[in-house]
C-alpha positions in Angstrom: 0.0 0.0 0.0 1.4 3.4 -1.0 1.7 6.0 1.7 -1.3 8.5 1.8 -0.7 12.2 1.8 -3.1 13.9 4.3 -3.5 17.6 5.1 -5.5 19.4 7.7 -5.2 22.9 9.2 -7.7 24.9 11.2 -8.8 28.1 9.3 -7.1 31.2 10.8 -8.0 34.7 9.7 -6.2 38.0 10.4 -8.5 40.2 12.6 -6.9 43.6 13.0 -3.6 43.7 11.1 -1.9 41.4 8.6 -0.5 38.2 10.1 -2.0 38.9 13.5 -3.5 35.4 13.4 -0.1 34.0 14.6 0.4 36.0 17.8 -3.3 35.7 18.6 -3.0 31.9 18.3 0.0 31.9 20.8 -1.9 34.2 23.2 -5.0 31.9 23.1 -2.8 28.9 23.9 -1.3 30.7 26.9 -4.6 31.8 28.4 -7.0 29.0 27.3 -4.7 26.0 27.1 -4.5 23.5 24.3 -7.5 23.9 21.9 -10.1 21.1 22.0 -10.6 19.5 18.6 -13.7 20.7 16.8 -15.9 18.6 14.5 -13.8 18.9 11.3 -10.5 18.3 13.2 -12.1 15.2 14.6 -12.7 13.9 11.1 -9.0 14.1 10.4 -8.0 12.6 13.7 -10.4 9.7 13.5 -9.3 9.0 9.9 -5.7 8.8 11.1 -6.7 6.5 14.0 -8.5 4.2 11.6 -5.5 4.1 9.3 -3.3 3.3 12.3 -5.6 0.4 13.2 -5.3 -0.9 9.6 -1.5 -0.4 9.5 -1.8 1.9 6.5 1.0 4.5 6.3 0.4 8.2 5.8 2.2 11.5 5.9 0.5 14.4 7.7 0.9 18.0 6.6 4.2 17.2 4.8 4.2 20.2 2.5 7.8 19.6 1.4 7.0 16.1 0.2 3.9 17.2 -1.7 5.9 20.0 -3.4 8.6 17.6 -4.5 6.1 15.0 -5.8 3.5 17.1 -7.6 1.9 14.2 -9.4 1.0 12.3 -6.2 -2.6 12.6 -4.9 -3.1 14.5 -1.6 -6.1 14.3 0.7 -7.2 17.7 2.1 -9.6 16.7 4.9 -10.6 20.0 6.2 -11.9 23.4 5.1 -10.9 24.7 1.6 -8.5 27.4 2.7 -5.6 25.0 2.1 -6.7 24.7 -1.6 -7.1 28.5 -1.9 -3.9 29.5 -0.1 -1.3 26.8 -0.7 -1.8 26.5 -4.5 -0.9 22.8 -4.6 0.1 21.4 -8.0 -0.9 17.9 -6.8 -4.2 16.3 -7.7 -6.5 16.7 -4.7 -9.1 14.5 -2.9 -11.1 17.2 -0.9 -13.3 16.5 2.1 -15.2 15.6 4.1 -14.9 18.9 6.0 -16.0 21.1 3.2 -18.1 24.2 3.0 -21.9 24.0 3.6 -23.1 24.4 0.0 -21.6 24.6 -3.5 -22.9 28.1 -4.0 -19.9 29.2 -1.9 -17.7 28.0 -4.7 -19.7 26.9 -7.7 -16.7 27.0 -10.0 -14.4 25.0 -7.8 -13.5 22.4 -10.5 -12.9 25.2 -13.1 -10.6 27.3 -11.0 -8.9 24.3 -9.3 -8.9 21.5 -11.9 -6.5 19.5 -9.8 -9.4 18.9 -7.3 -10.5 15.5 -8.6 -13.2 14.4 -6.1 -15.1 16.0 -3.2 -16.2 14.1 -0.2 -19.2 15.0 1.9 -20.4 13.3 5.1 -23.6 11.6 4.0 -26.1 10.8 1.2 -28.6 13.7 1.5 -25.8 16.3 1.4 -24.3 14.4 -1.5 -27.6 14.7 -3.4 -27.7 18.4 -2.5 -24.2 18.9 -4.0 -24.7 16.8 -7.1 -26.5 19.4 -9.3 -23.4 21.6 -9.0 -20.5 19.0 -8.9 -22.1 16.0 -10.6 -20.3 12.7 -10.4 -17.4 14.2 -8.6 -19.2 14.1 -5.2 -19.0 11.1 -3.0 -20.4 10.3 0.5 -17.8 9.4 3.1 -18.5 9.3 6.9 -15.8 9.6 9.6 -15.5 6.6 11.8 -16.6 6.3 15.4 -14.2 5.3 18.1 -16.0 2.2 19.3 -13.4 1.4 21.9 -14.0 4.7 23.7 -17.8 4.7 23.1 -18.7 1.2 24.3 -21.3 -0.4 26.6 -18.8 -0.9 29.4 -19.3 2.8 30.4 -22.8 2.0 31.6 -23.5 2.3 35.4 -26.6 2.0 37.5 -29.4 3.7 35.7 -30.4 7.2 37.0 -32.4 8.3 34.0 -34.8 6.7 31.6 -33.8 9.3 28.9 -30.9 11.5 28.1 -32.4 14.4 26.0 -29.7 15.6 23.6 -30.8 19.1 22.5 -29.0 20.1 19.3 -31.6 22.5 18.0 -29.6 25.3 16.5 -32.2 27.7 15.1 -35.4 29.2 16.5 -34.6 27.5 19.8 -37.1 29.5 21.8 -39.8 28.5 19.4 -39.0 24.9 19.6 -38.6 25.1 23.4 -42.3 25.8 23.5 -43.5 23.7 20.6 -41.3 20.6 21.0 -39.0 20.3 24.0 -41.4 21.3 26.7 -44.2 19.0 25.4 -41.7 16.1 25.3 -40.7 16.8 28.9 -44.4 17.1 29.9 -45.1 13.7 28.3 -42.1 12.1 30.1 -43.3 13.5 33.4 -46.8 12.4 32.8 -45.5 8.8 32.4 -43.2 9.2 35.4 -40.1 8.7 33.2 -36.9 10.4 34.4 -34.7 12.4 32.2 -31.7 14.7 32.0 -30.9 17.2 29.3 -27.6 18.1 27.5 -27.7 21.2 25.3 -25.3 21.2 22.3 -22.5 23.8 22.7 -23.1 24.2 26.5 -21.5 21.1 28.0 -17.9 19.9 28.6 -16.7 17.0 26.4 -16.8 14.4 29.2 -20.4 15.2 30.2 -21.9 13.3 27.3 -20.2 10.1 28.3 -21.0 10.7 32.0 -24.7 11.3 31.2 -24.9 8.3 28.9 -23.4 6.1 31.6 -26.5 6.6 33.8 -29.1 6.8 31.1 -31.1 3.9 29.7 -31.9 5.5 26.3 -31.8 8.9 24.5 -34.0 11.4 22.7 -32.1 13.2 20.0 -33.3 16.6 18.8 -31.7 18.2 15.8 -33.1 19.9 12.7 -30.8 17.8 10.5 -27.3 16.3 10.4 -24.8 15.8 7.6 -23.3 12.9 9.6 -24.2 13.3 13.3 -21.2 12.0 15.2 -22.7 12.7 18.6 -25.8 10.5 18.0 -23.5 7.8 16.6 -21.4 7.9 19.7 -24.6 7.4 21.7 -25.5 4.4 19.5 -22.0 3.0 19.9 -22.6 2.7 23.7 -25.6 0.5 22.8 -28.0 3.2 23.9 -31.2 3.2 21.7 -32.4 6.6 20.4 -35.8 8.1 19.9 -35.0 10.6 17.2 -36.8 13.7 16.0 -36.5 13.4 12.2 -38.6 16.2 10.8 -37.4 15.8 7.2 -38.4 18.7 4.9 -36.0 21.5 3.9 -32.4 22.2 4.9 -32.9 24.9 7.5 -29.6 26.8 7.7 -30.9 30.4 7.8 -27.8 31.8 6.0 -29.1 29.9 2.9 -32.7 29.1 3.5 -35.1 30.1 2.1 -33.6 32.9 0.0 -30.5 31.3 -1.4 -31.1 27.5 -1.2 -34.2 25.4 -0.9 -33.3 21.7 -0.7 -35.1 18.7 0.6 -35.4 16.1 2.0 -32.8 16.1 4.8 -32.4 13.9 7.8 -31.4 14.2 11.5 -30.2 10.6 11.5 -28.7 10.0 8.1 -27.0 6.7 9.2 -29.7 4.5 10.7 -31.7 1.3 10.6 -34.3 -0.3 12.8 -31.7 -1.6 15.3 -30.9 2.0 16.3 -34.3 3.0 17.7 -37.4 4.8 16.4 -38.0 8.2 14.7 -40.9 10.7 15.0 -41.7 13.6 12.7 -43.2 16.1 15.1 -44.8 16.4 18.5 -48.2 15.2 17.2 -46.8 11.6 16.8 -44.3 11.7 19.7 -46.6 10.1 22.3 -47.5 7.1 20.2 -43.9 6.6 19.1 -42.7 6.9 22.7 -45.1 4.2 23.7 -43.9 1.9 21.0 -40.3 2.7 21.8 -40.7 1.8 25.5 -42.4 -1.4 24.6 -39.6 -2.4 22.2 -37.0 -1.2 24.8 -38.4 -3.6 27.3 -38.3 -6.4 24.8 -34.6 -5.5 24.0 -35.5 -5.2 20.3 -32.8 -2.5 19.7 -29.2 -3.3 19.1 -27.7 0.1 18.1 -24.0 -0.9 18.7 -24.4 -3.7 16.1 -25.3 -1.1 13.5 -22.2 1.1 14.3 -19.9 -2.0 14.3 -21.3 -3.0 10.9 -21.0 0.4 9.3 -19.1 3.2 11.1 -16.0 1.9 13.0 -12.7 3.7 12.6 -11.3 0.9 10.5 -14.3 0.5 8.3 -14.5 4.2 7.4 -10.7 4.5 7.0 -10.7 1.5 4.7 -13.4 3.2 2.6 -11.3 6.4 2.4 -8.4 4.3 1.2 -10.5 2.7 -1.5 -11.7 6.2 -2.7 -8.1 7.6 -2.5 -6.7 4.6 -4.4 -9.4 4.7 -7.1 -8.9 8.5 -7.5 -5.2 8.0 -7.9 -5.7 5.3 -10.5 -8.2 7.4 -12.5 -5.8 10.4 -12.4 -2.9 8.3 -13.6 -4.9 6.9 -16.5 -6.0 10.4 -17.5 -2.5 11.9 -17.6 
């Protein structure tokens, strides 16, 4: 197996004067400590973990090697600033941490013909990108660390449900129309719960809450991949998921710039994972069925993750795409 060339860097912008991004980064490190990896950085880290598990060699951010070997494919995992700023001569496999929609760069393949393929995290976003980028778009999810997120974390149950609140837009409206009615129904049935709000908890809190929760309710408008809910599933915790469908809701784009549907809150899923409900009108009936199946031990969510989304499975898929892209580029030269 040839050594892969991987690149990832966090986007850094100057704020007040040219190049002030560099001293600002040092100052942040001094006062805040080492930065915690964000969602896109985790994609790169988890890919490399998967490659390590498979014993597949890779170079990481080796700019000198890439410059000396301009015909070799490189994988740019993160945001597109590396494509725009570094001016690589190499053929590029770009993604999965790309921009939100192709209208941000509709002429990507014209201005940067060395970009050969673009990876996005799941199928519905792939279908959203395809009218712009055609066959050059592929779906590729990052793997889940199933050794870290495993059933052995479970302790004595304190809660029937962990409510994972990742509603990003119009939260006050959904607090009234969705979250509070869900809480009311749980209380009516004397079911216990705890709530985690996305962006407002420490990294270890999700695992701590999962350890003492029998099941989870996942609330999010839509997910391109949804690593948090997949980490929950990996601990063998079944999920009752709000999957509203409909339009992509990002207010920067919708409804004036982009109208795309259907989307999903749980794009990687089957019946082993739990149950889904569309809105509060069918929550009560779905909850009743969910509890019945939970008691019968019908759900086996970890089996789904082990079959589809482990670090090694996803890394192997990346290698297959990387290898095929290399071969296609070689044959076209």
